[in-house]
C-alpha positions, 0 to 999 in steps of 0.5 A: 897819790895813787888815787890821783894817778888812777884818775889821771889814767882814766882821764887819759883814756877818755881823751884818747876816746874823744880824739877818735870821735869824728865830731872832735876832728871837725872842731879844730879848737877842741881837737888842739885842746885835747891833743895838748891834754894828751901830751901833758898826761902821757909822761905821767901815765907812762911813768905810772905804768913803769911803776906798776911794772917795777912793783910786779917785778918785785912781787915776782922776785920775792916769790922766786926767792922761795924756789929750791934752785940756787941759781934761780934765787940768785937771779931773783935777788939781782932782779929784786935789787934792780926793781927796788932801785927803779921803783924809787927813781920812778916814784921821785919822777912821778912826784915831780910830774904831779907838781902843779904846772905853771899855766904859762910854761908853754907860752912864747915870751917877751924879754926886756933887757936894760943897762943898769949901773955902769954907763957904757960898760953896762950897755955893752953887757946888756948887748952881750946878754941879748946875744946870749939869749938869741943864741940860746933860742937858736940852740932850742930851735926857737925864733926871736923877733926884735921889737925895739932897740936903743943903742949906745956907742961902742955897740952897747944897748941901753934897752932892747925889747924882743920876743922869743917864739917857741914851745916851752920858751917861758918854762926855761927863760922865766928863771932869767928875770932879775939883775945880772951883774958883770965884773971885768975890766971895761974896754974904756978903762985904761988903768986895768981896774975891775969894774962892776956893772949891772943889767936887768932882765925881765921875762914875761909870758906872751898874753893871749886874747883870752888872758887879757883884754885891752880897751883900744880907747885906752890906747894912744898911738903916735907914729914917727920916723924910724932911726937906726943903721941903714935901711931904705925906710929909715928916716923916710917914712913914718913907720915907727909906732909909739903906743901909750896905755893911758890907764897905766902910763906904759909906753912902748915904741916899735920900729923894727918892721917897715910896716906901720901896721906890723909895728902896731901889732908888735907894740900891742903884743908887748903891751898885753904881755906887760899888763898880763905880767902885772896881774901875775905879780899881783897874784904872786904877791898875794901868795908871798909864802909860796913865791919865796919857795920858788926860784923862778918868781923872785923879785925883779930887783934881786941880784940873781947872777954874777959874770966874773971875767977874771975868774971865767965864772958865772954864779947863780946866787939864788941856788949857790951854783957856779960854772967856770964856762963863762965863754960857752955861757955867753955863747948861749949854752945856758942849759946847765944853769937853767936845769939847776934852777929847775931842779932847785925849784922842783925840790923847793915845791916838793919840800913845801908839799911835804910840810 
């Protein structure tokens, strides 16, 4: 581990030197790449410096314990105990920082929420999940962009596709992929019986041009008139776009923008994300053992959470964590749930490395 840390410190110093070079400043792409590398390496380098300082404090305290002065020895004992505790904590932090980083963590995401079993109630739940993620994005300072929406009666959503743009969006939202289950008395239920309904959530990293290439000859575009509530362009212009990717059969509709070109651009972004996600799933399937040890890459068909309204609780079945803050969670305060998923994921990775 320490050989690796020394090489990271060396690379960090090289990056700083390169950033001070006039030739790098004139190459914006290389400059951004080096700035990102510096940002990624800084927490590890700082933690390693803290580790060295704690080690030095322990050595100094041990020397002070040999002094004749009782007061100095007592002070040395206190410093030694504190430094040993700090050393253990820093060592654990370094182990986590050295874990392989998901190359997609810093990317924007494309999210798809679909109503599952439960009819109108499932569609209402899908709409609540959409609002929850929009509020979570707001709390993080991220932006959301609606791509397509298929609404149902009573304010429900049969399907909604949207983008979340912000630094580290995928690193947090990737833990939300899977089946979300709700248990409550539906507004349409006159007998007061609790029903169970589901909605599926898919979270995909936005693909960059270097990640995936699309042959435009494989794409078929159809235009149609947008439908929905209000808006001068609704049912008056052919601004909505339906994109069909012929090799895979993937169909994407986008009608959120008034401009046909903007809708086409959004549809292509979603297509790239889906194709990239298919490649990721193939890769994860090939690494099945590792996949099972990670919380964030579970099967899309897996039931991951239950939202129980009578008890006011949300349970994450993957990690056995329950929170009784249902109202706050549906208002977008899902930090506690995601932090626990991240901690469980890191623990599983550390455990697999130790084996």
